[in-house]
C-alpha positions, 0 to 999 in steps of 0.5 A: 695168611701170616708168613712169620719171622722164622718161617721159610717161604719159597725162593720166588716169593722170597725174592718178589716180597724182597722187591716190594721192600726195595721199592718202598725204601728206594728213593729214601736211600738215594736221595740223601747222597743226591742232596749232599752231592748237589749242595757240595757241587760234586761231579756227575761221576762222584754223584753216581758213585755216591748213589751206588755206595748208598744202595750197596752199603744199605744191602751189606748192612741190612744183612748184618742186622737181619742175620745177627751175628752174636750180639750184633743185630736185631734179627728182625726183618730191619732194613738199613738206610740213611736217616735224614737227620745226617743230611745238613751235618754232612753238608756243613762238614762237607763244605768246610772239609769235603767228603773226607771230613763227612766220612771221618766224622761219621766213622768217629762219632758212630761208636756212641750208638754202640755204647748206648746200646749197652746201656738200654737195660733202662729202657724197661723204665724209660721206654714202656709201651706208651712211650715207644708207641707214642715215638712209632705214631710220630714216625708214621704221622711224619712220614705221611707227609712225605708220601702225601708230597709224592703223591702230589707230584713230588717236591719241586714239581712245577705242576705240584698238586695237578689232578693228573698226579692224584689220578696216577697215584690214586690208581696205584693206591686202589690196586694195592687195596683191591689186591690186598682185600680181595685177592687170594694167597700170593696176589695178596702177599704181593699187593704192593709190588703189583700195585706199583708194577701196575702204576709204572706200566701205566705211567710208561704207556702215557709217556710220564717216564723219561728213560734217558737216565737209564740209557745214560747209567753205567753197567757196573760200579766197583766199591772203592773203600776210603776213596776220599780219604778220612779227615777230622775236626773237633768242632763238629763233633758235638753236632754229629754225636747229637745226631747219632743220639737223635737216630738211636730214638728212632731205631728204638721206635723202629724196631719196636714197630717191627717187633709189633707187626711181626708179632714178635714181643714188645716187652721182656727179655727177647724184645730187649736183646733185639733192641739192644742188638739192633742199636749195636748194629746201627753203630757198627753198620755205620762205621761200615758205611763210612768206610764204603763212602757212604752216610751212616746206616740206621733202621727204616721206618717205611718197611714196617708198613710193607710187613703190616700190609702184606703180612710177611715178616720172614727174615729170609725176606730181609736177605732177599732186600739186602741181595737186591740192594747189594745188586742195584749198588753194583749195577747202576743201570738196574737202579736207574729203572727204579729211579725213573719211577714217577713220584706219584707212583710211589706216593700211592703206595707209601702213603698207606704204608706210612699210615700203617706204621702209625697205627702199629704205633697206636697199638703199642701205646694202648697195649696196656690199656686206654687210661687217662695217664696214657691218653695224656701222655700220647696227647701231649707227645703228639702235640709236641712232636707234630708241632715241631714237624709241622711248623719247624721254624717255631724252634729255629730261634732257641739258640741265638748265640751269635759270638765267635766261640767254637764251643758255643757254636757247636753246642748252639748247632746241637741244640738246634738238631734236637730242637728241630727234630719232631721225633726227638722232642716227642720222644723226651717229652713222652719219657718226662711224662712217663717219669712224672706221671707214674701210673696209679690204681685208678688208671689200672681200673679204668683200663 
């Protein structure tokens, strides 16, 4: 059973499928504000407010992305959240000028994505299937590391890698695979939610969940636009612009993967219109997020794995995801119930979902055939991109300026953002190789 983009499943199925997507991305949404709040030594009240606003704005911007207003939005089941690319910048800016500077810079530089979205007519040449497919594969492979860390107990766990973590996560993984392969009808569609629920209940039953955070959480959070004000310092301008450029590359890959798993075109005018609308919405949504005291919002990769595994790509489910996220943002008590889910439970699901994203990327990459040229482009792209992802320190010293010139310091920070992003390195590598190695007749014959 496949539920397409324009299909309209029943209300009950829509809400349950929306929960699946919400569970898959929940940790990814709340982690950036948690890290930033901890680094800036914010109070518990401010930390809780930032988390609530991260969820609320993710829901609001997801609705804009999925609903599509004129040229604004992809119209696909594309869920929004904060890229980790912005986390180090937010910490650096926040230590200098507080949250006012963080949100001021976020809003001031977001229009770059809106401008870039109007220039994506070049995408037909710069981002053919082999390039976008390689980028999507990189996204999936990099996320597998995150899923595996959760499966092993989560970063910072004192007993990281203990067999009990793998047993709990393995139980979730087996449940998902068993239901997905041997279930029928609705059960197959909801295999991820069933597996996560089973793992959550098992963890609660054996005492692996501490519900004190639920008891301490408040019942209602009221959005307060510009609660911390806005400020701006030009010295941080270039690094933030570079970060938006990097996340634009991510969004192109994410939206391509969403089109692929939704059985929609990944070439041609319809595809290009969706890419341009999605990137435009990313820029607009980041401005909205900044106004509501949240970090920039871009498309999320996690949800493509959910679509690929469950076969549900309906736009209506995207509206349900938006509703659930807004609800969780406004009512922290319910969000806390999800936040106490043990990391191995979540890892048992996400490790396979992220692998599905990588597989979708390979399908896109070889859409035009398994030629020697495409094999070389994919191989070098994965080598460079995954090399930086696996050994981030390898590029840590490419920028070695130690002077006091503010412009050069800013330029160095920008170079480091690109150099330490495996996705940016991979995307640049694939684009250059695609231009340097033109397709030949012998390549087409081999395909």
